[in-house]
N, C-alpha and C positions, 0 to 999 in steps of 0.2 A: 539545700532547703532546710537543713536542721538549724533553725535560728535559736541561739541560746537566749534565755530570758535575761534582760538587763538586770544589773544589780538592784536589790530591793531598796526602796526609798528609806531613808533613816528617819525614825520617829524622834521628834524633838524632846518630848517628855515621856517618862516611863508610864505615867497614868493616861497618856493620850490614847483614847479608844477609837480614834478615827479609822475607818476602814481604808486599806490601801488597795487601789485598783491597778490592774496591768492588763494590756492586751497586745503588747508587742511580741507576739510569738506566732507560730505558723497557724494560719486560718483565723487568728484573733480579730475581733472587731469591737471597738468602743472608742469614742472620740473624746468625750468630756464627762466629768462627774461634778455635780455641785452638792455639797452637804447642806441640806435644808434644816435639819435639827439633829439631835444626837443619834437617832436611829432611822433617819429618813434621808434618802439620796435621790437626786434627779440625774438621770443618765441621758446622754445624747450619743447616738450611733454615728459612725463614719459612713458617708455615702460611698458608693462604688467609686474607685479611683477614676479621676478625670470626668466625673459626672456630678450632677447636683441631686441625684435621685437614688432610688433602690436601697432604702434602709429597711431591712427585714432581718437579715442574719446578724446575730450577736453571739459573742463567745469571749468571755473575759475572766480574769482571775481576781479573787478578792482574798486579802489576808488581814491579819490582826483582828480576827473575829471574836465575838463574845457569844458563848452558848446561851440558849434559852431566852434571848432578848428579842422582842418583836420588831424586826426591821421592816421597812417599806422601801421598795425600789420602784421608780417610775421612769420608764423610757418615753421620751417626749416627742420623738420625730419620726414615727412611722408615717407612711404616706398612703397606705391602702385603707379604704373606708370600712372594709369588713375584715374579719379575722376569725380563725378557729379558736382564738382565745376567748371569744364570746360563747363558744360551744363546749367549753370544758377543757380545752388544751391548757397545760401547765408548763412553765419554764422548767428546764432541766438543771439539776444541781449535782456536782461531783465534789466529794469531800476527800482530801488526801488522807486524813486520819481514818475515815471510814474504810477507805480502800485498803489501808495498811493493816488496820486492826480486825476488820470484819469481812474483808474481801467484797465490799459493796461498791459497785460502780455508779454510773449515772442513775439518778432517780428523779421522777417528777416531783415538783414541790410548789408550794404557794397556796395561800388562801386569799379571799376577798379580791379575786382577779377581775379586773375591769379593763375593757378596751373602749375608748371613747374619743370623740372629736375634742381637740383642745383649742386654745385661742392663739396658738403660736404661728398662725398662717402668715407667710410673707412671700414676696415675689410671686404672688398668685398661687402658691402651694398651700394646701390645707394639710395640717399635721394631726396625727392621732397619737394618743398615749396608751401605753400598757402599764398598769400598776398592779403590784401584788405584795402581800405581806408573807413573812416566813421567819423561821428561827434557824440559826446555824447549829449544827449538831455538837460542835466542840469549840472550846476556847482556843485562841491562838492557832487556829487551823488555817490551811490554805485551801480555798474552794474555787470552783469554776461554775459559771452559769453559761448556758447555751440555748439557742432557739430549737435546735434538733441535735441528735447525737452526732458529735463531730466525726468526720472521716477525712483525714488530711492526705496530702500527696505522699508524705512519709509512710502513712499507713498502707497506701497502695503499693509503694515500693517494697516494703517489708513482706507484703503478701506475695508479690511476684517473685521476690528472691526465694521465698519458701517453696514456691512451685518449681522454680528452675533447679533447686537443690534436691527435689524429690525424684528418686530414680524411676518411679512408676509414672507420675503425672507428667514429667518432662518428656516422656515418650510420645504422648498424644496432645500435649499443649506446647506450642512453639511461641515464644515471646519475641517480638521484633520491635524495632523503632519505626513508628509510622512517620514521624517528623519531629522537629523541635519547635517549641512555642516561641513567642516573641522574646521572652526572657531567657530562652535557651533551655527550658525544661523539656525532658523527653515526653512525647506523647506515644504511649505504647499501643500496639495492636497484637492480639492473641489469635492464633489459629488453632482450633481445637477439633480434632477428628481422629478416629482410630486408624492406625496404618492399614492400608488395604493389602490383602494377600497378593503376593507377586503374581504377575500375569493377568490379574483381574483389574482392569482400569475402570473403576466404578465411577459413574457420573452422579455423584452425590449432590443433592441440592444444597444451596447455601442458606444459612440463617445469619443475619447481621444484627448485632446488638451494640448500642452505644449508650453512654451514661455521662452524667455530671457536666453537661454543657453549661448549666446554671450552678455556680459554686455553692450558693446558700441552700440548695436542695440536697442536703447530705443523705436523705433517705434514698435518693437515687443510687448512691454508692453502696449503701447497705443491701439494697435489692440486687444490685449487680454482684456483690460478694456472695449473697445467698445462691444466685444462679450459678456462679463459678464453683462454689463448694459442691453443689449438686452435680453439675455436669462433669466435674473432675473426680467425682466419687466412684466407688466400685459397685454400685447397685446395678441390677439387671437393666433397669430403665435407662440409666445413664450410658451403659454400654451400648444399648440399642440405639439411642440418640446419636452417639458418636459414630456408630456404624452406618447410620442413615444420612447424616448431614455433615457438612463442613461449617463450623461456627467461626465467624470472624467477629471479634469483640474489641471495641475501643472503650476501656473502662473509665477513662477520665479525659474528656475532650478539652477541658479548660483548666489545666493545672495552674496557670498563672493566677487566675481569679480565685482558685481554691487556696493557694498559698497566702495571698494578701488579705483574704477574708472578705472578698466581694460577695454580694448576694446574687447578682445576675450577669455582670459584664466581664469581658476580658480586659487586658491592659490598654486596648484601644478605646475603652469606654463604650463598647458596642455589645449588643446582645447577639452572641454567635449563632443562636438558633433562628436568626433572621437573615443569615448570610450564605445559605446553601446555594443561592443563584449567583453569588459573587465570584468573579475571577481574580480577586485581589489576593493572590497566594501569599504575598508578603505580610499582609495585615491579619489574615485569618488562616494561618497555615493548617491548623488541625482540621478545619472545616473543608478546606480545599483538598487536602490529602485524603480525608475520609471519603469525600464524594468521588475522587479519582480511583481510590481503592475499590469502591463499590462498582464503578463502571467497569473496572478491570475484571472483577469477579463475575459480573453479568455477561462479559464476553466469554468466560470460561465455562459457566454452568448456570442453571436456573437459580434464581433467588426466590426461595419459598416465602421468606418473611424478613421484614426489616422492623426493628423496634428501638426507639430512643426513650430512655427511662428518665422520668422527672419526678419531682415532688410538688404537691399542690398545697398552697397556703390557705385557701378559703373553702375548699370542698372536702367533704369526708369520703372515706372508702378508697379502694383501688379500682381504677377504671381505665378505659382506653379511648383515645381519639383516633378515628380511622378516616379513610377517604372513600367516597362513593360516587360512581358515575350514574347518570340517569339510566343509560343502557348498560346493564351489568354484564360482565363476561359470562358465558354459558357454564363454564366449569364451576360446579357449586363450591368446591373447596377454595376457590379464589374469590368468593363473595366476601367482602371485607367484614361483614357482621359475624361470619361463622367462627373465626378463631376466638374473638372475645366471648361469644356465646358458649363455646366449649370450655373456656376458662371458668366462666361463671357456673357451669354445670359441675365441673370437677372440684372447684373450691368455693361453694356459695357463701361460706362464712368470711371469705377474704376478698372476693372479686365481685363488683357490682355491675351487672349488665345494664340496668336502667340508667346508670350515670354515664354510660358510653355515648359518644357523639360521632357522627360520620359526615359532618358538613365540611366543606373547604371554604373557609372565609378568606376574603381578600387580604386581611391583615396577617394571615398565616402562610402566605404563598412562598415566603423565603425559608420556611421551616424544613427540617430534615424530612419529616413525615410527608409533606406535600411534594417536595422536590423529588424524592425517591419514587413516589407514586406516579408522578408525571414522567419519570424515567422508565416506568414500566413494571414497578413492583406493586402488584395488586394488594397484597397483605402488608401495608405500610402503616405503622402505628406509632403513636406516643403513648407510653404507659405512665399514668399519673398515680401517685400514692399520697394519701393524706399524711 
């Protein structure tokens, strides 16, 4: 998966200040750039492979920069009518010179940010533009722009290698291969629990967490990393959780989509989070094997909670979608509103209970949340993060 950047394009004249764009690297997405004037560029994103839709995720490199000049970038083929860019969201910029000299990583950038309907509609599609102005921090720098903080398949592999080499963490975190994706990439599953004392066969309940079914929702991977950092830590609460539960974690459900820089789909051009009812193991291996793994766990122990972690492009805050029956189970801790309510009480500055929803819409019947709920897991959730 470690794709090397292709050789840099050669500039024809020394005084040519045209920016050089590149996105042929892991998780990169940019299809075309048109230079409108000396400091203005029009950008077109690549749709998810084998689809004509899903332009949201962007991640590209820019070189041959001039410092202090007012550049304007306009991405012209978004398809969603609304966006958090209307509410103050800014694109992300990474400067190699800043990282080298000042240890500064990704930072939000951009002024005069506007998101609006444009006139490029064709084939019945209506397109929307995102435009912003900014200044590069250094001359002749290499910079990157992204929709959200990138988290690649290589990042995940490096993280898992570090766990496996850690003599303490590797005792209670076992990393296994769940399956291979269509492109042959490994889909990992982690089993996290403290070893039980010999002779005590504890019936610990299970907690199942999955992430990154939608490749462009990189915040899903960062939340998963935060959870893993915490649960693999040596705090008293982490110890208690590992003594009380068996955690089954699938940190990246759609590695192929992540690698190629898709926003929503896998290499079949399908949204995997609508395929949990499907028996097509060959086309949706990570979904098929995840569902089967959960069925197997349910045969061995009670599953206390299932949660699939996502990022949301149009709503603010962190919140959950759950499932609610008209006649609710009598056990109060199994009422689907309880867990999100507890979350909002323990971190009111981060989690918003009023944004939570508990309906089961027909369009969501193939999602992990609804399928696991129908399999018998009352606390079955999608966690959404702005």
